[in-house]
N, C-alpha and C positions, 0 to 999 in steps of 0.2 A: 365630430366624434371619431376617434381613430381606433383601429384594432390594436389591442395590447396583448402581451404574452399570456395573460390569464383571462382574456375576454375574446370571444369569437363572435363575429357578426356574419350571419348568413341570410341572403336575400330570400331564398326559396327553400321550402322543405324538401330535403332529399336524404337518402340513407347515408350520405357521406358524413353526416354529423356524428356517426358512431365512431369514426376515427378520432375525432376530437374528444369524445367522452373517454375513450381508451387512453389517449394521451394525457388528459387532465387527471385521470385516475392513477396513472403511472407517475405523475408529477406531484404538484402541490395543490391540485384542484383548480377550478375555474368556472366561468359562466358562459353559456352559449345563448345568444339571442337569435331566433329564427323569425325573419320578417323585418330585419334592419340590414341595409346594405353596407358596403365597406365605407361609404362616405358619411354614414350616419342617417341617411334618409330612411324614414319609417314607411315601409310598404305594406306591412301587415301580412297575416296568414289567413287564407280562406278556410272555412270549416275548422276553426282553431281547436275546438273541443275534440273533434275527430282526430286531428293531427296530433294533439297531445296524447290521446290514447294510443295512437300508432307509435309515437316515440317510446312510451313506457313499454309497449309490447316488444319493439325492436331491441331496446336496451336489455330486457329480460332474456330474450331469445338469442341474441347475437354476440353478447360479450361474456367472456369467461375470465376469471371467476365472476360470480354474480355481483353486480354493482347497484342493484335496485335499492338497497338500504342506504347507499351513500349518494344517491342521485335523486333530485327533486325536479319534477316537471310541472309547470303551471302556466296558465295563460294570464297575461297582464295587458292593461290598456295603456297605450302610448300614442299621443297625438291623435286621439280619436280612432285608432286602429288596434286590432288585437294582435299581440306578439306572443310567441312562445319563449319562455325563459327556462333554461335547463341548468340547474345548479349542481355542479359535480364536486364532491369532496375528495380529498386525497384518499386513495385506497389503502387498506392494511394487508392485502393479500397479493401484492405485486409479484410478478408482472401480469398485467391485464392484456388481453388479446382478443381479436375477432375470431369467433368460433369457427367460421368457415375456412379461415387461413391457418388456424392452429397456432401453437406456441412456437413460433419461428420468427425471424426478423420481419417477414412480410406481414405478419399479423399483429406485431407489437408496435404501438405508436408512442412517441414522446413529443414534447414541445421543443422546438428550436425557434427562438425569437417568437414570431407570431404565427408559426405554422406547425401543423401536426405531421410528423414524418415517420416513416418506418425505421425501426432501430437496426443498426448494423449487427453483424455476427459478433464482433468484439464487444459492442455495446450491450448486447443481450447477455453475453458471458459475464461481463463486469457487473451487470445488474444482479444476476444470480449470485455471484460471489459476494457482492456487497450486502445483499439482503440476508444471505445465509450466515455470513460471518458476523454481521453487525448484531444480529439477535442471538447468536449462539450462546454467549456467556450468560444470558438471562433465562435460557431454557431450563426447565426443571431436569435435574440429573436423574438418569435411570437408577443410579447407585446412590442409596441413601444411608448405608451403613459406613459412615466416614469418620475418620479421626484427623486431628489437626495439630500434631505435636510441634512442628516447626513454626507454623503460623501463630499459634498461641504464644510461643516463646518470643517471637519478634513483636507481637502486639503488646505483650506484658512489658517488654524492654522499653516500649515507647509510652507506657502508661495508658494504654487503650484496653478497656475491659473486654473479656470474651463473654458477651451476653447476647440475648436475642436482638435488642435494638442495634447493637454494633453490626451483627451479621446481616440484619435487614438493610441497614444504612449502606453498607458496602456492596450489597447485592449478592452476598454469600448464601443468604436464605431468601425465600419468597413465601410468606405466610407459613413459616415453620418448616418448609421443605428446602433441601439444598439445591442450589442451581448448578449449572455447568461450571460457573466460576468457582463455586464451592468445591466441586470435584477437582478442578485444576489445582487448587490450593491444598488439597487433602493429601494425607500420607499414601492414599490408595491410587493416586493418579499414575497411569501406566504408559502414557506417551513419553518419549524420551528425547534427550539431547545426546547425540552421538558425536564423539570427538576422536580424532586420530591425528597422529604426527607422522608425516611422510618424509622419506629421504629425498625424494625428487618428484617431478611432475608425472612420472609414470604411475604413481600410486601403488606400485607393486611391493615396495619395501616399507613396512610400517614399524616405526620405532616404538610407539606407545599408542594406546587407545583406551577409551573408557565409554561406558554407557550409563547415563544418569537418569534415574527415574524417581518417582515419588513427587511430593509437592514441588511446584515450579519454583518456589522460593529455595528449597533445598537444591534443586537442579542449578539454579543461577549461582548460588554460592559455590557449588562443586565445580561448575564450569569455569568460574573465575580463578579458582585455585589451580585447576589444570592448565589454564592459559598462562598463569604466572610461573608455574613449574617449568614450562617450556619457553619462557620469554628470556632469551639470552641476555646476559648483562655484561657490560664492560665497564671498567673503572679508569678514571683519569685523575691524577694527583695535581691539584692546583694550589700552590702554596702549601699550607698545612692541611688542606681539606681534600678528601677523596670524593669525587663526583661520579655517581653511578649513572650509566646510560643503558636504557633498555632497547632491545632490537625493535620492539613494537611499543609505541606510547601507551602507557597504562590507561590514561583517560580514554583513548580511542578504543582500546580493547573493551573497556567497561561499557562505553556507549553503544558499540556494535552489539555486544551481548544483550544489553537491556532492550535494544531495538528488536533483536531476534525473539526475545521472550515476550515482550509486551505487545508487539504489533503483529505477531504471526497469526495465521488463520487456524484457530483451534477446532474448527469444524472438519479440518482435514486430519486424517490419522497418520500422516507422514511425520517423520522425526525431523527435528531441527538438526542440521549438520554443521559442525565446525571443523574445518580442515586446516592444519598447520603445516606449512611448507617452509623450506629454508628462507625463501624471499617474500612470503606473504601469509596472511591468515584469511580464510574465506568463511563467512557466516552465511549459510543458506537456510532460509526459513520458508515454510509453506505459505502461500498467499501472495499475489501480486499487490499492486497499489490498491489501497482501499478506495481512493479517489484518484482520478487521472491527472495528478500533478505532473509537471515536468521535473526532470532531475535537478535543474538549477533551483527550482522552487523548494524541493526537498532539502537541498544543501543549505538554503537560506533559513530554514526552520519552519516552513509551512507544514502543518500537521493535520491529519485527519485520523481520528481514533477509531480503530476497528474494535478494540476491547476497552471501552471507556471506563467501565467499573474497575477493571484490572489496573489501568493506568492511574486512576484516582487513588486506589488502595496503595499501590506502590509509591505514589507521591507522599501519601500520609505516613507511610512506613519509612520514608527517607531513603528508599531504594532507587528512586529516580528524582532528578531535580525538576525544575519547572517544565511542564509539558511543552514540547516544541523547541527545546534548547539542545536536544541531544545531538542532532546532526551538525549544527554549527560548531558545537564543542568538539565533535569528532574531527571535523576538518581543521579546526584551529590547532589541534595537536600536531598537525603536519605543516604549519605555516612556514617553518624554516627548513623544510625538506623538499628536495626536487620532485620526488615521486609523490603523488597524491592518492588518497583513497578513491576507489571506484565503486559505483553502484550499478548493478545490472538487474533489470526487471523484466519478467515475462508475465503472462496472464496468471500463472500459478506459483511463481517463485520470486523471492526478493533476496538478492545477494549483495553483501557488503564485502569488499576486498581491501584489506589493509596491507600496504607494502612495508617491508622492513625499512628502518631508518639507517641501517648499517650500509656503508658504502663497500660494495664488493670490489675486487681488483678490476673486474670488467667495467663497473660503473666509474671507477677512478680513471681508467684508461679512456673511456668514452668522454668523461668530463674534460680531460686534457685535450683530446682530439677536437672537440667542439670549441673550446676556449681559444685554441691556437690557430684556427682556420676560419676564413670567411665562407669557403665552399668545401664540400667533401664529395667523394664518390663512393659507390658501393665497395669498390676494391680498397679504398682508404680505410673504411670501417672494418672490412674483413681482416685486413692486415693488422690494424691497431688492436683489435680485440681477439685475434686468433680464432675467428669463426670460419665455419664452412660457408660456401657460397649461398646455400639455402638459408642458413641461419642469419647471414648478413642481410639478405633480402627481407627476411621477417623483421629484423631489428630496424632496418631502414623504414619499413612500413609503420612500425610502432612509433618511431620518432616523428614521422610525418603526422600521424594521428594525434600525437601529443602536442603538436604545434611547435616542435623544437627545430625543425628544418622544413624547407619548402622545395619541392621538386622543380627543376628547371631543365628544359630540353627533353629530348626523347632519344631512344636507341643508344648507340655507343657513346654519344655525346652527353648523356644524362648526368647531371650533377645536382647537388643539393645545397641550397643557401642556408647557412646557419643563422638562426634568429637569436641574437644575444640579448 
């Protein structure tokens, strides 16, 4: 008999079992056997009834929030000996912690493989964010006097009736009361998408701006209109046909916008920010990763829904395509472009950066320099692009980070091998 992730064997009774009760409550539950060692040998527990009462008392006194109703302690007979069995179900009031340690990493335990370990600072923060945001759209809204002009119009255009069963099915209502999702979709929703067009990176000169409020459906349509208004277009005549080319791929703009609307943390009162620069568009939405995926996993389409009901509704309304396809579609829009989209994540923000597909004179000069040389120096780059020494150093560092060149040597003899 071996120790498994959801089963804990303990040879002797000690208060350390409380850490495992906390860990199972913070996870998916599990079972603790006291009186069986790691090898599966049954050694039993002396004064088992007294030990069982002691377990119940310790669980009630030392763990917060209370897990008494989700924990069962009993004595069982195994191999002619009495063993304690503690059945722990997954808690609904996470995070659980040891009272004497408090709600801090040292007091909050989780399971890692077959062990109960204290949570890290980042892990505790992510647990709070995940629990807060995951349930937010299902909470009952404090505001119940709501109207749904835009939502009803979109539903009717899809042949979906505006009635009680529809509202309950989509999570807009719960037993006749509007949820936070209902508030998000209502005309009265007051958190905004803020958009601005900047002349340069200093952000001091603003060419245009808008603040969108009301239903998030109205906001999404308005944001896409604003993006297209400032999406530069060039045309090329091929034969008898004119081919239009946008500075920013329309599919990529749409997917980045949908991601910012559908996956943001609506428990935060911060606005979604969309900043348009000459060379890029930045989508910054509140809420880090809902689940700690790696960036390559996100780019490949791995998805964890923070707002599951909202995503399901948008899919039914054909405002989004299949769930999990957005990021791959966004990156595919740049498959024939040198510069690729970037994703930046912190514990509280998620940012998607879309570069322009237009080739600036600087990019053209850079392309020629890299194509015609096996090695370059910083001074080569500075002269070819007309940069200051400081800007040339920054550009060199960017090219190294992008994997386009590799540094060779040090000091005055430093040069960079071009990766063709």
